[in-house]
VOLOMI-633996 format. One record per residue: residue in one letter; x, y, z of N, C-alpha, C, O, CB in turn. Coordinates in steps of 0.001 Angstrom, whole numbers, plus 524288, in hexadecimal, padded with zeros to 5 digits. Glycine has a CB too. Layout:
<pts>
AXYZXYZXYZXYZXYZ;...
</pts>
This chain:
<pts>
M803537FB65800008000080000800008037E804D6800008076280514802D07FC3980000804CC;T80212808967FCDF8052580D5C7FCA48037F8110C801007FF28810B78030C8048B810057F748;D806FA8147E80258805D68185D8065C8035F81D0E803AD8060681FEB800DE80AE2819F680976;M7FE5081DDE804857FB6E821EE801C07FBFC82753804447FAA882B42801D67F5BC820798017A;L7FDEB8278E8090E7FEB482C8D80BAA8047B82DF680BA0807E282A9080BBF7FC9A82C5F8114F;T80580832F980B7480ADE834C880C0B80C5E83434811CF808F2833968152280B8083A9C80A21;P811698346481305812EF834358188C8105D8389081BC580EE3837AF82043818DE8349981907;A80FD583D318198980D538417A81C63807898404681D628059384138821AC80DE3846A781951;Q804D983E3B819817FF5383CE381A2B7FE9E838A581E4E7FAF8838DD8216D7FCFB83B15814F6;R80215834D181E50801D2830AB82243802BE83301827B7800248318582B7B805EC82C4B82114;K8066C8369E82818807758394682D168029583C4182ED78013283C248337180C3483D1182C95;G8000483EE482B3A7FB34841B782C7E7F6E083E1282E397F3F983F52831D97F966844DC827D6;L7F6648399182BAF7F277835B382D2F7F37A833C4832B57EFD483363835D07F2718311782956;L7F8528328C833FD7F997830B8839417F8A4834F683D547F6D4833DA841A57FF4582EE88397F;K7F9E0839D283BF07F90F83E1D83FA27F34183EC6840CD7F1B383EF1845597FB598434183D76;I7F01183F2683CC07EA7C83FF183DB37E81183B13840267E48583B76843607E7A48415283893;G7E9FD8368783E9D7E807831B6840FF7E8F483193846D87E57E8300E849D17EA9182D0383E7D;D7ED9383326848847EECF8332284E1B7EC0483779851127EB18836FD855C47F4A4833A884EE2;I7EAAC83BAB84E667E79483FC1850ED7E20283DD7851C47DFC383EA4855F17E79A844D384DA1;L7DFC883B5084DCD7DA6A8396F84E367D9F98346F851707D6118339C8541D7D83383883848D1;I7DDF083121851327DDEA82C278540C7E31582B9E856F57E6A6828F98551D7DD098276885041;P7E37F82E2585B897E86E82DFB85E6A7E96E828CA8612C7EDC8827CB862F67E8878324C8625C;G7E57682585861867E60D8208C8644B7E54B8214086A1F7E4F18259F86C177EB6781E2B86336;N7E50E81CE186CD37E4A681CEA872887E743817FB8749B7EA5E81590871D97DECC81D408745D;H7E61081679879617E8B1811F087BA47E71F80CCF879077E9DD808E6879997E788811A48816A;E7E2BF80CC28762A7E10F807F88737E7E1D28083B86D937E3D78049886B297DB5B806E6874B3;L7E02F80C8F86B547E07480D21865AB7E56C80FF48640C7E718813A5866A37DBAC8100E863A2;P7E7CD80E3485FB87EC86810E285DE77EB248161785B5C7E6B8816EB859A97EF8E80D6C85A07;S7EEED8198785B207EE3D81E5E858267EDD781CE3852627EEF181876850DC7F2E38225585922;F7EC3F820AB84F407EBDD81FBF849A27F11181DD6847737F138819EC844AA7EA21824BE846CC;S7F54D82089848AC7FA5D81EFF846777FC28819B08487C7FE73816AA845897FE7A8231C847B7;R7FB2B8188084D727FCBD8136E84F9A7F98180EF284D717FB3E80A7784D8C7FC4D813828557D;S7F4DB8101284B7D7F19B80BE38494E7F3B880A008440F7F244805D0842337EBF680DC4848AB;D7F72180D14841B57F99280BCC83CB47F58D80B0C838557F641807C4834E47FCDC806E283D43;C7F15E80E1A838827ED4E80D9E834847EE0781177830077EB67810FE82C077E7FC80E6A836F5;A7F1848153A8309B7F2208195082CA27F3B881719827587F245819438234D7F62581D4B82E69;G7F6A5812DE8274D7F850810868225A7F3CE80EA281F037F45780E2481A427FBED80C0D82365;A7EF6780D95821707EADD80BAB81E867E82F80FF981B6B7E47680EEB818907E6FB809318223A;I7EA04814D081BED7E7A181903818D67E861817FF813037E54B819D580FD07E9FC81E5F81A57;D7EC7081518811A07ED4C813C980C237E8F08104D80A017E82A80FFE805457F2948111580B79;R7E62380DB980D767E19C80A9680BD47DCCA80E0A80B2A7D92F80C9F808507E07F8063780FD9;M7DCB18128680DBF7D828815FF80DB87D85C819FF809437D46E81AF4806AB7D7C2818D1812ED;L7DCE381C49808697DD5F820A7804BC7DB8F81F717FF2A7D917822C77FCBD7E2ED8226480490;P7DCAF81AD17FD0E7DAFC819CF7F7AA7D50C819DA7F6F67D32781A697F2947DD188149E7F5E3;F7D227819487FB257CC7C819197FABD7C9E981E657FBB77C52181EE07FB777CA5C815257FE89;M7CD178225B7FCD47CB06827A37FD8C7CAC182A4E7F8417CDF6829477F4D27CE7382ADB8016D;N7C6E082DC67F79A7C6DF830B47F2B17CB7B8347F7F2CF7CD85835D17F6F57C18D833B17F1DA;T7CD0A8362D7EE3A7D1DA8392C7EDA97D1E583E1F7F0FE7D5CE83F3F7F38D7D2A883A977E802;S7CDA1841147F1017CDAD846027F3F37CDEB845007F9D57D082847EC7FCA37C8CD849487F2A1;D7CB45840EC7FBC27CB9483FA6801567D11883DF0802CA7D33283F9A806C87C7A083B53802BF;R7D36B83AA57FF917D8BC838C1800A17DC9283D49800A37DFF683D92804097DA66834A17FC8C;Q7DC17840CE7FCE87DFA58454C7FCAC7DEED848D4801677E2B984AFC8036D7DEC38486C7F7A1;G7DA1D8496D8032A7D92684C90807D67DB9384A2D80CAC7DDE984CEB80FDB7D35C84D3F808AA;V7DB058450480D397DD638424C811AB7E354842C88116E7E5D6843EC8155F7DBBE83C78811BF;E7E58D841ED80CE07EB3B8424C80C517ED2F847CC80D947F142848708100D7ECDF840C4806C3;M7EA3C84BC680BDB7EBCB8512F80CDD7EBB885254812C07EF63854A5814D37E82585503809ED;I7E795850B7815627E72D851F381AED7EB1484ECA81E277ED07850B28221D7E1A1850F181CDC;L7EC3D849FC81C827F039846F181F437F5948496F81EA77F8AF8496E822537F0568414C81D3E;T7F6AF84B8D81A127FB9F84E4C8193E7FBEB8531781CC47FFEF8541381F387FC3A84FE681375;L7F7B58560A81D047F78685AA98205B7F8588592C826177FB5E85BB3828D87F24885D8581FAD;F7F5A28550D827E47F61A8535B82D597FBA1851A482EB87FD4C85230833327F25484EEA82E6F;A7FE7684F9782AEE803D184DD382BF7807428524B82DC480AD085183830E88062984B518271B;F806398570282BCA8099585B7182CEA8077385F128311980A53862518332C80A7C85E7482811;L8026C85E8F8325F8002B861D8836738016985FA783BD88019A85AE683C897FA3C86253835B9;P8023E8630683F9C802DD86114844F57FDB685E9B846C87F97E86010844FC8048F86596848BB;S7FE2485AE784A537F98C8580984C2B7F54C85BA184E537F0AA85A9284D997FB258542785055;F7F6D085FE2850FA7F2C98634A853337EF7E865DA84EEB7EAE3866EF84FC57F54E86782856A5;L7F1CA866D684A4F7EEC08690D846007EB3A864F28437B7E6F686635841A77F26786B68841E4;V7ECF886019843617E9A085BE68415E7E4EF85B2D845027E08885A72843387ECC3856AE840D6;R7E5ED85B6484A257E19685B2384DE57DDDB85FBB84D2A7D91985F1784D727E3AF85B138538A;A7E00A8645A84C3A7DCCE868FF84B5B7D98486863846697D50686A19846427E04086DEB84AF8;F7DBB7865FE8426D7D8C6864F683D9E7D3F2861AB83ED57CFA8862E183D067DC458622783987;F7D4A385D86841E17D02285A35843217CC5285CE8846C07C79D85BFB846697D1EE8552484594;A7CE388602E84A2B7CAAB8634384D6C7C773866E7849EF7C2C9867A184ADA7CDC28667485199;L7C9E186927846017C71886C888425C7C2FA8697C83F4C7BEA286B6783E8C7CAEF86F2183E9A;T7C44C864C183D867C075861BB83A807BBBA8603B83DCC7B78185F4C83BB17C30085CCC83847;E7BC6685FFF842E37B80085EB68465B7B43D8634F847037AFFB862A5849267BA0A85D0384BB6;T7B5BC867E6845397B25586C7D845BF7AE6786CF3841517ABA5870DF840F57B59887167845FB;H7AE188691383DFD7AAB386972839657A50286A8D83ACB7A22386CBA8379B7AB048647283646;R7A3588691B83F7679DEE86A108411779CC886FDE841F17984587186841E879CC38670E84614;Y7A0DA872DC842B27A03A87853844357A1AA87C3883FF47A171880F2840D17A37087965848E5;V7A31F87A4A83B687A49D87DDA8372D7A0CA87D36832A579E598791B832137AA5687CCD83555;P7A0488813682F7A79C93880E982B1779E9C87D6B826AA7A34C87C808261B79B7588669828F7;E79AE887B8A8239879C53878CD81EC779E7B87CE181AFF79CCF8815E81B657977F875CA81C57;P7A1E187BC8817867A419876C58162A7A8E187554819667AAF587108818CB7A57C876BF8108D;L7AAAF878D481CD67AF36877A8820207AE34872E3823907B1B486FB2824607B09687C6382389;A7A977872698258E7A82C86DE8828DB7A8E8868CF825DF7AADB864FE8280D7A28786E5182ADE;G7A765868B7820FD7A8088640781DC87ADBB8629F81CF47AF2885E0881D137A568864C68188D;V7B0F68668381C207B6928659E81B6E7B8E686364820757BC0585FBC820487B96686AC2819DF;L7B76686591824E17B966863A8829E87B7A485E0D82AF27BABC85AD382CB87B7948673C82E5F;R7B2B385CE4829DA7B0C18578582A8F7B3BD853C28271A7B56284F98828DB7AADF8573082958;L7B47085537822367B72B851DB81E837BCC1850D18203E7BE9884C6381FF17B7238544D81919;A7BF6F854CF822087C4D485420823E67C4EF85095828AC7C84E84D2E829187C7558597582539;N7C14C8515A82C3C7C11784E34830FE7C0108487E82FBC7C2E484507831807BCE385046834AE;I7BC078478D82CB27BA878422A82B747BE9583F8B827FC7BFD383AF5828B67B52D8420D828C8;G7C0A284275824397C4628402A820997C94F83E308233B7CAF1839C08225A7C5D28441281C8B;V7CBA58416E8266C7D08B83FE1828F67CF8383BDA82D3D7D238837E482D917D358844B282B46;K7CB9C83CDD8307F7CA6283912834997C8D1833D4832487CA1782FB68346B7C60483B228381B;G7C60C8340282DE57C45A82F2582B677C8E282BAB829DF7C8B8826EE82AAE7C12083055826A5;V7CCEF82E03827AA7D18982AF88261F7D41A8288B82AEE7D543823E082AFB7D58182E7382325;V7D4FA82BB282EEF7D79F829D6833A57D46C8259E8366B7D67A82179837BC7D8A982E6783760;M7CF6E826AC8374C7CC21822F883A2A7CB5B81DE68371E7CB40819AC8396A7C6D18257083B60;T7CAD181E4F831F87CA338199482ECD7CF038162682F2D7CE8D8116982FDF7C92381AFE82915;L7D3948186F82EBC7D85E8155C82F267D8CD812C28347B7D9EE80E19834D87DD24818CE82E28;Y7D7E7815C58389B7D8A7813CD83DE97D4AC80F8D83F477D61F80B528410D7D84681848841D3;Y7CFBA810AF83E747CBA980D07840187CAB18089E83C337C7778053283D307C6AC80FEF840FC;S7CD73808AB837CA7CD468042A8344C7D0C37FFCD836597D0927FB63834737CEF0805BB82EBE;D7D3F18011583A3C7D7597FD4183CC47DB277FACF838DC7DBF57F611838D67D4127F8FA83F62;V7DD767FE18835977E1157FC348319D7E6C77FCAF8334C7EA4F7FB54830547E03F7FF2882C95;G7E7AD7FE97838037ED027FF27839F97EF567F9F283B8E7ECA47F5F983BCC7ED1E802DD83E90;T7F4617FA0983CA17F7157F53C83E177F7E47F4C5843F37F9E67F0D4845D77FC467F4F383B5C;G7F6567F8C6846CE7F71F7F8B884C737F2767F66284F4B7F0207F29084D8B7F8257FE3784E6F;V7F12D7F8B9853A77ECC47F706856D87E7D27F741853927E6EB7FB18850D37EC377FA7085BD6;S7E4A17F337853D57DFC07F31A850E47DBBE7F6AD853767DA057F5B4857D87DD9F7ED7A85081;V7DA4C7FAC6850B87D6617FE6F852B17D1367FB978537E7CE837FC828575E7D5AD8031984EE3;H7CFD67F83084FE57CAE87F54B850557CACB7F1E88553F7C6CB7F19F857E57CA117F1E184B7C;E7CF147EF63856747CF3B7EC2985B307CE9E7EF83860157CBB67EE1C863A67D4607E91085B74;V7D1567F3E98603F7D1257F742864E37CBA47F95E865CA7C9D77F99586A3F7D5067FBCF86459;I7C8F37FAEE8619A7C3B97FD19862507BF807F8E2862597BAE47FA108630E7C2948010785E0D;G7C1127F3F6861967BD587EFA6861CB7B9967EF8B85D397B5007EE3F85DDD7BA507EFEA866BD;W7BB807F0E68589D7B8227F114854057B9797EC8F850747BE027EBCE84F0C7B8B07F6548511B;D7B5917E99584F017B64B7E51B84B967B1F27E5458478B7AD677E44B848C97B6467DFD284EB7;A7B3517E67A842D07AF627E73C83EBB7AE627E23E83BAD7AEED7E225836E67B1137EB8C83B05;K7ACF77DE3D83E587ABA27D96183BA67A5D07D96383A6C7A2997DB6483D637AD217D48583F00;V7A49E7D7248361379F297D64A834B979E447D070835227A0AB7CD5B8325479DC67D87582F13;V79AD27CEF9838A0799C07C96D8396C793EB7C874838E5790B27CBE0839E679BBC7C79583ED5;E792B37C3D78375678D397C255836E678B5A7C0A883C4178DD07BD6583EC978C717BDE2832CE;P787007C2DE83E01785147C15A84332783547BBAA843357817A7B98F83F4C780887C4EB844E8;E783FE7B949847C27823C7B3E58483977C517B3D1847B7779997B720849E7784067B16C84D80;S77A617B005844D3774BB7AFB68443E772667AD5C84938774B77A9FE84BC0773377AC6A83F58;E76DDF7AF3584A7776B3E7AD3784F23768CB7A7FF84DEA7664C7A743849DE767117B11985122;V7698A7A482851657671079F56850D47624479F698544C762AA7A0368590676AEC79AAD8525D;R75DC279E94851F7758E779E99854FB756C4799158553C756947962E85168754D27A25F8528F;E7553B797E1859CB752B2792CA85A6774CFA7935F8592E74A6E7971D85ACE753797909285FF8;V74B0378FA7856537457D78FAC85507742B678C31859087440D7879F859B77448378DBA84F40;A73EE278E6E85B9C73C2E78B7985FB3737A07886C85DA6734F9785BE860A273A5778F0C863EA;
</pts>
């Protein structure tokens, strides 16, 4: 598999991932989960303008100090209080970036601690046992 992100974009992804998912005593941080490499599986399925937007913002995040990246997300959360069309832009930025990070992390594609095991999530589809009824 080829590396679809530049080193700067990957750095930006890890930075924003760790800001949004810092981890705790049970769950690993975004970077420790080692799920960022799976973005190469996601990017080819994005439309061109969405992919370019994600790549642009990841590049920007790589060079911004963490406090400014946090401020960016605080700003995107204000979409309820600002007029359209600015509110739409803020929502799109919030959902777009968070969507990439959360999808990678909660897809449990990393090589470290299994996020699914820690949160007790098992997405199996099983056929329920049929009820056996006695005929009297």
